[in-house]
N, C-alpha and C positions, 0 to 999 in steps of 0.2 A: 572449313576449319581443319587444321592438322590434328591427327589423332594424338593423344597424350603419350602413348608409348613411343611413337616416332619422334615426337618433340623432345622427349627426354634423351633418346638415343643421339639426336643431333647435337645436344648441348653437353654430352657426357664426358668429352675429352677422349673418347675411344674412337678409333677409325670407323668411318661409315663409308662403305664401298659404294661407288657410283653405279655399279652394276647390281646392287641390292634391289630386289623387286619393289621394295617400299620407296625407293628413290623416285619412282615415277610420280608419286604424290607431290614430292618436292618440285619436280620439273613443272608440274601443272601450276603450282603457286608462283614459281619463278617466271613463267610465261605471262601469267596474269599481272605480276608486278611490272614486268617490262612494258606491257600495254598501258598500264595506269601511269607509269613513270613519264611516258611521252606527254600525257595530259598534264601531269604535275608540272613538268618543266616548260610547258607552254602557258602556264598560269600568268595572269597579268596583275595580280595583287597578292599580298601576304595571306589574306583570309582564304583565298582560293587554294594557295599552296598548302596551308594548314589542313583544309578540308580534304584535299586530295591525298595528302600523306596519311591522314586519319583513315581514309578508305583503304590504303595500302596496308597499314599496320593492323587494321581491324579493331582499333579503339580510338575514341575521340581525344584529340590533342587539345589541351586547355587553351582558351582564347588569349591567355596572357603570354603564350609562347609564339615566337616569331621564327619562321624558317624562310630563308631566301633561296630561290631557285637559281641555278639548277641544283638539285639534290639527287644523289644517286644511291640506290640500294639494289642488291641482287635478289632479295627475298622479301624482307619487310615485316613478316609476321612476328619476328622475335625482337622488335624494337619497342622500347617503352620510354616515353619522354615526359618529364615532369612539368611543373608549372614555372612560368616566368623564365623560360629557356630562350636563348638566342642562338640560332645556328646560321652562320654566314654562308655566302655563295660557294658552290662547287664542293660540298662535303660528300664523302663516300662512306656509307655504313654497310659493311658486309656483315650481316647479322645472323647467319645460320647457327652460330654458337650462342647468340643472345647479346643484346646491347641494352643497358639500362642507363638512362641519363636522369639524374636527380633534378631537384628544383634549383632555380637561380643559377643555372650553368651557362657559361659563355663558351661558344665553340667558333673559332676563327675560320676564315676561308680556307678551302682546300684541305681540311682536316680529314684524315683517314682513320676510321675505327674498323679494325679487321679482326673479327672474332672467329675466323676459320683459317685453317692451315692444311698442309698435306704432310704425310709421313716422310721421313728421311729415306727410308728403304725404297729404292727405285721400283721394286716389284709391288709395293703397296701405294705408290704415289697417286694413283687414280682413286684415292679415298679422301675423305674430308675428316678433319679433326676440329670439332667445335668446342670453344671454351669461352664462357661469358666475359664480357667487358662491363665494368660498372664505373660510371662517373658519378661520384657523390656530390651532394648539395654544395653549391657555391664554388665549384671548381671552374677554372678558366683554362681552356685548351687553345694555345696560340696557333696562328696561321701555319698551315702545312705540316703540323705535327702528325705523327702516326702512332696509334695505340695498338699494340699487338694482342693476340688472343690471350684470354685469361687474366688480363690486367685490371686492377682496381685503382682508380685515381681518387685519392683521399679528399675529404671535406675541406673546403677553402683552399685547396692546393692549386698551383699554376704549373702548366706544362709549357715551357718556352717555345716560341715559334721554331719550326723546323726540327724539333726533337723527335727521336724515335724511342718510344717507351717500351722496354723489354722486361721491366720488373715493376711490381706494385709501387705506387707513390703514396707515402704516408700522408696523414692529415696535416694541414697547415705548413706546407713547404713548397719550394719552387725547385723544379727539376729542369735540366737543359742538356742538350748534346745528343750524340749518337755513339753508344747508347746513353739514354738520359741518366744523369746522376743528380743527386740532391746538391744544390748550390747555396740554398738559404732556407732558414726557418722563418715562417711568418708569425 
């Protein structure tokens, strides 16, 4: 288990240097996640995928949720997945900033949820900046969409396929494009 202080630092939005002595704890979890991910992606049924991802994230994923392999994560401990969620093939969740997926969410194939970034300053670039991503209940994220750090996708909203989301998505709307813009209200 990651200590609470380190966990809060990782999700704070402040740079976290990769040469920080506390980062070794993160490296150990990342190595564990890589080992377990091989097993997850070799799974032969959805129950096995769900069980192995539950092991990676450290909490049980509800039986109503379906995840198709392959599924990729670099850390795993800061992912929370609700009930009756569907995650299609080849999704990537970079979760060191935190990722929360609500209930009844649909996530299309090849979706990228990226909760971490690097500073613009080249002298600080070997640091991470984590900001949580929240996908609220009943949202639908279309194929190959990318959600960037710190973004909330509102309840009932749709992110069109291929969109890159750089700003929060309000409840009950459809966004599309690069960068994603609101195109319709539901």
